[in-house]
C-alpha positions as CSV (number, residue, x, y, z in Angstrom):
1,M,30.1,-31.0,-14.5
2,K,29.5,-31.4,-10.7
3,Q,26.9,-28.6,-10.9
4,L,25.2,-30.4,-13.7
5,H,25.0,-33.7,-11.7
6,H,23.7,-31.7,-8.7
7,L,21.0,-30.1,-10.8
8,I,20.0,-33.5,-12.4
9,G,19.9,-35.0,-8.9
10,S,17.7,-32.1,-7.6
11,L,15.3,-32.5,-10.5
12,A,15.0,-36.2,-10.0
13,R,14.2,-35.8,-6.3
14,A,11.6,-33.2,-7.3
15,L,10.0,-35.6,-9.8
16,L,10.1,-38.4,-7.3
17,L,8.4,-36.2,-4.6
18,V,5.7,-35.2,-7.1
19,L,5.0,-38.9,-7.8
20,L,4.9,-39.8,-4.2
21,V,2.6,-36.9,-3.5
22,M,0.2,-37.9,-6.2
23,I,0.1,-41.6,-5.0
24,G,-0.2,-40.7,-1.4
25,S,-3.0,-38.1,-1.9
26,T,-5.0,-40.6,-4.0
27,L,-4.6,-43.3,-1.5
28,L,-5.6,-41.0,1.4
29,V,-8.7,-39.8,-0.5
30,R,-9.7,-43.2,-1.8
31,L,-9.4,-44.9,1.6
32,A,-11.2,-42.2,3.5
33,P,-14.4,-43.4,5.1
34,G,-17.5,-42.9,2.9
35,Y,-15.6,-42.1,-0.3
36,L,-17.7,-44.4,-2.5
37,S,-21.0,-43.1,-1.1
38,D,-22.7,-40.0,-2.4
39,A,-25.5,-38.3,-0.5
40,R,-27.1,-37.0,-3.8
41,E,-28.1,-40.6,-4.6
42,M,-30.7,-40.3,-1.8
43,D,-32.1,-37.0,-3.1
44,A,-35.5,-37.3,-4.9
45,H,-34.7,-34.4,-7.1
46,Y,-32.1,-36.4,-8.9
47,G,-33.4,-38.6,-11.7
48,N,-32.5,-42.2,-12.4
49,T,-30.0,-41.1,-15.0
50,V,-28.0,-38.9,-12.6
51,R,-28.1,-41.6,-10.0
52,A,-26.7,-44.1,-12.6
53,E,-23.9,-41.6,-13.5
54,L,-23.1,-41.4,-9.8
55,S,-23.0,-45.1,-9.5
56,Q,-20.7,-45.4,-12.4
57,E,-18.4,-42.8,-11.0
58,G,-18.2,-44.8,-7.7
59,A,-17.5,-48.0,-9.7
60,R,-14.6,-46.3,-11.5
61,S,-13.2,-45.2,-8.1
62,H,-12.8,-48.8,-6.9
63,S,-9.5,-49.3,-8.6
64,V,-6.7,-47.0,-7.3
65,P,-4.4,-47.6,-10.3
66,E,-7.3,-46.4,-12.7
67,M,-7.7,-43.3,-10.5
68,L,-3.9,-42.6,-10.8
69,V,-4.0,-43.1,-14.6
70,R,-7.1,-40.9,-14.8
71,E,-5.6,-38.1,-12.8
72,A,-2.2,-38.3,-14.7
73,G,-4.2,-38.1,-18.0
74,G,-5.8,-34.8,-16.8
75,W,-2.3,-33.4,-16.2
76,L,-1.0,-34.5,-19.5
77,R,-4.0,-32.8,-21.2
78,G,-3.0,-29.6,-19.3
79,D,-6.3,-29.1,-17.6
80,A,-5.4,-31.0,-14.4
81,G,-8.6,-33.0,-14.7
82,V,-12.2,-32.2,-14.1
83,S,-13.6,-31.1,-10.7
84,R,-16.0,-33.6,-9.2
85,Q,-17.8,-30.9,-7.3
86,F,-18.1,-28.1,-10.0
87,G,-17.7,-30.1,-13.2
88,V,-15.2,-27.8,-14.8
89,P,-11.5,-28.1,-15.5
90,V,-9.4,-27.8,-12.3
91,R,-7.1,-25.3,-14.1
92,K,-10.0,-22.8,-14.4
93,L,-10.6,-23.1,-10.6
94,I,-7.0,-22.7,-9.5
95,G,-6.0,-19.9,-11.9
96,P,-8.0,-17.0,-10.2
97,R,-7.3,-18.3,-6.7
98,L,-3.6,-18.7,-7.3
99,A,-3.2,-14.9,-7.5
100,V,-5.1,-14.4,-4.2
101,T,-3.0,-16.9,-2.3
102,G,0.2,-15.6,-4.0
103,G,-0.6,-12.0,-2.8
104,L,-1.4,-13.2,0.6
105,L,1.8,-15.3,1.0
106,L,4.0,-12.5,-0.4
107,R,2.6,-9.8,2.0
108,S,2.8,-12.3,5.0
109,L,6.4,-13.3,4.3
110,L,7.6,-9.7,3.8
111,L,5.8,-8.5,7.0
112,G,6.9,-11.5,9.0
113,W,10.5,-11.1,7.9
114,A,10.5,-7.5,8.8
115,L,9.2,-8.2,12.3
116,A,11.6,-11.0,12.9
117,L,14.6,-9.0,11.6
118,C,13.8,-5.9,13.7
119,A,13.3,-8.1,16.9
120,A,16.4,-10.2,16.2
121,L,18.6,-7.1,15.7
122,M,17.5,-5.6,19.0
123,T,18.0,-8.8,20.8
124,S,21.3,-9.9,19.3
125,L,22.9,-6.6,20.3
126,R,22.2,-7.3,23.9
127,R,24.9,-9.2,25.9
128,Q,22.2,-11.7,27.2
129,S,19.1,-12.5,25.3
130,G,17.0,-13.2,28.4
131,I,13.7,-15.1,28.6
132,V,11.7,-11.8,28.3
133,W,12.8,-11.4,24.7
134,Q,12.2,-15.0,23.8
135,A,8.8,-15.3,25.5
136,P,6.6,-13.6,22.8
137,A,8.0,-15.8,20.0
138,T,7.5,-19.0,22.2
139,L,4.0,-18.0,23.1
140,L,3.0,-17.3,19.4
141,L,4.4,-20.8,18.4
142,A,2.4,-22.4,21.1
143,V,-0.9,-21.0,20.0
144,P,-2.4,-23.0,17.1
145,T,-3.0,-21.0,13.9
146,A,-6.8,-21.6,13.9
147,A,-7.0,-20.3,17.5
148,M,-5.0,-17.2,16.7
149,A,-7.3,-16.5,13.8
150,T,-10.4,-17.1,15.8
151,L,-9.1,-14.6,18.5
152,C,-8.6,-11.9,15.8
153,L,-12.2,-12.5,14.5
154,L,-13.6,-12.2,18.0
155,A,-11.6,-9.1,18.7
156,G,-12.6,-7.6,15.5
157,G,-9.0,-6.6,14.6
158,G,-6.2,-8.1,12.4
159,G,-6.6,-10.3,9.4
160,P,-5.1,-13.2,7.5
161,V,-1.8,-11.2,6.8
162,L,-1.4,-10.4,10.4
163,V,-1.9,-14.0,11.6
164,M,0.5,-15.5,9.1
165,S,3.0,-12.8,9.6
166,L,3.1,-13.3,13.3
167,L,3.5,-17.1,12.7
168,V,6.4,-16.6,10.3
169,A,8.1,-14.0,12.6
170,A,7.9,-16.2,15.6
171,R,9.3,-19.2,13.7
172,D,12.2,-17.1,12.2
173,F,13.0,-15.1,15.1
174,K,15.1,-17.5,17.1
175,F,17.1,-18.5,14.0
176,L,17.8,-15.0,13.0
177,C,18.8,-14.0,16.6
178,R,21.2,-16.9,16.8
179,I,23.0,-16.3,13.5
180,L,23.1,-12.5,14.2
181,R,24.6,-13.1,17.6
182,Q,27.2,-15.3,16.2
183,A,28.0,-12.7,13.5
184,W,28.4,-9.8,16.1
185,L,30.9,-12.0,18.0
186,E,33.4,-12.1,15.1
187,P,36.6,-10.4,16.1
188,H,36.7,-7.9,13.3
189,L,33.2,-6.8,14.2
190,L,34.0,-6.5,17.8
191,Q,37.0,-4.3,16.9
192,A,34.8,-2.2,14.5
193,R,32.1,-1.6,17.0
194,A,34.8,-0.6,19.6
195,Q,36.1,1.9,17.1
196,G,32.6,3.5,16.8
197,I,31.8,2.6,13.3
198,R,28.1,3.1,12.4
199,M,25.9,0.1,12.9
200,G,24.3,0.5,9.5
201,R,27.5,0.4,7.7
202,L,28.5,-2.8,9.6
203,L,25.2,-4.5,8.8
204,A,25.5,-3.7,5.1
205,A,29.3,-4.3,4.6
206,H,30.0,-7.2,6.9
207,V,27.0,-8.8,8.6
208,A,24.6,-9.2,5.6
209,P,27.2,-10.8,3.3
210,A,28.3,-13.2,6.1
211,I,24.8,-14.5,6.8
212,A,23.3,-14.3,3.3
213,G,23.5,-18.1,2.7
214,Q,21.8,-18.9,5.9
215,L,19.1,-16.3,5.2
216,G,18.4,-18.1,1.9
217,A,18.0,-21.3,3.7
218,L,15.7,-19.8,6.3
219,A,13.5,-18.3,3.5
220,G,12.7,-21.8,2.4
221,L,11.5,-22.7,5.8
222,S,9.5,-19.4,6.0
223,L,7.6,-20.5,2.9
224,V,6.9,-23.9,4.4
225,T,5.6,-22.2,7.7
226,A,3.3,-19.9,5.6
227,L,1.9,-22.8,3.5
228,S,1.1,-24.9,6.7
229,A,-1.1,-22.0,7.9
230,L,-2.7,-21.3,4.6
231,V,-5.8,-23.6,4.9
232,P,-7.1,-22.6,8.4
233,V,-6.3,-18.9,7.7
234,E,-8.2,-18.7,4.5
235,V,-11.1,-20.8,5.7
236,L,-11.7,-18.8,8.9
237,F,-11.2,-15.4,7.2
238,D,-13.2,-16.4,4.1
239,V,-10.3,-15.7,1.7
240,P,-11.0,-17.1,-1.7
241,G,-7.7,-18.7,-2.2
242,L,-6.1,-22.1,-2.7
243,G,-6.4,-23.0,1.0
244,Q,-10.1,-22.5,1.1
245,L,-10.5,-24.4,-2.2
246,A,-8.5,-27.3,-0.8
247,W,-10.8,-27.4,2.3
248,N,-13.9,-27.5,0.1
249,A,-12.3,-30.3,-2.0
250,A,-11.5,-32.3,1.0
251,M,-15.0,-31.9,2.3
252,N,-16.5,-32.9,-1.0
253,R,-13.9,-35.7,-1.8
254,D,-13.0,-33.7,-5.0
255,L,-9.7,-35.6,-5.8
256,P,-8.6,-33.7,-8.9
257,V,-8.8,-30.4,-7.2
258,L,-7.2,-31.6,-3.9
259,L,-4.5,-33.4,-5.9
260,A,-3.7,-30.3,-8.0
261,I,-3.3,-28.1,-4.9
262,T,-1.2,-30.6,-3.1
263,L,1.1,-30.9,-6.0
264,L,1.5,-27.1,-6.4
265,M,2.4,-26.8,-2.7
266,A,4.8,-29.6,-3.0
267,L,6.5,-28.0,-6.0
268,A,6.7,-24.7,-4.2
269,V,8.4,-26.2,-1.3
270,T,10.8,-28.2,-3.4
271,S,11.6,-25.3,-5.6
272,S,12.4,-23.0,-2.7
273,S,14.6,-25.7,-1.1
274,M,16.5,-26.1,-4.4
275,L,17.0,-22.4,-4.8
276,S,18.1,-21.7,-1.3
277,G,20.3,-24.8,-1.0
278,Q,18.7,-25.6,2.3
279,P,21.2,-27.2,4.7
280,G,20.4,-30.1,7.1
281,E,21.1,-28.0,10.2
282,W,17.8,-26.0,9.7
283,E,15.8,-29.2,9.4
284,S,17.2,-30.6,12.6
285,A,16.4,-27.4,14.4
């Protein structure tokens, strides 16, 4: 029964988050400067009929509640509304790009975790971590994602997977190093290492089970880190994914597309937090 109450509470929080995201995104787009203006109205190639349709669209956008009802109706119909820029259902725009973004995120997270785990294992086995081992991660965190992507483009090497992997690895390294160092200091592990038991056996039989819960929580933060870098990476590297689509939607005030992508990202973050049981200590860190 306790687990059922916890599940219901988690679902209620997820629904509340989706509602707040929908309202907040609509307000931000609606209150953005120049939302009710359209440059196409000044184009002589557009006839009076088209300009009248654009004026009617602007008139419908004056009321925020009507905008919310219209966007909610699109989701109830199953097509997530109609794109203002392309004039097609948003579902058709998101479907092909979702696979591109999903593959990019998966490869970046796997490579980032591999780099972070290798670096954390080497560092945690040392008696003192030292500033030399921490400096690369600190430097990578200090460099903006867009600047890192621009450097890769100018150097002619690397790509979107490398940039996102380095960001994830730098973010996760210090957490992994801390929990691994704490694990190695357990009395039974100190005794096992003194007896000469192989490191691989200790990792598989003792260390991995002890930190599994913390690794699950860290996985949720890794997804958040990757999603935060999605837009600049896809735009700069010209990746036809959801990040690039969100950028185009923001530039063209395409609320249905922007709202759909924002909701998908919010659901992804909420789902990962629910599955990993993310504790408050990671948020404070």
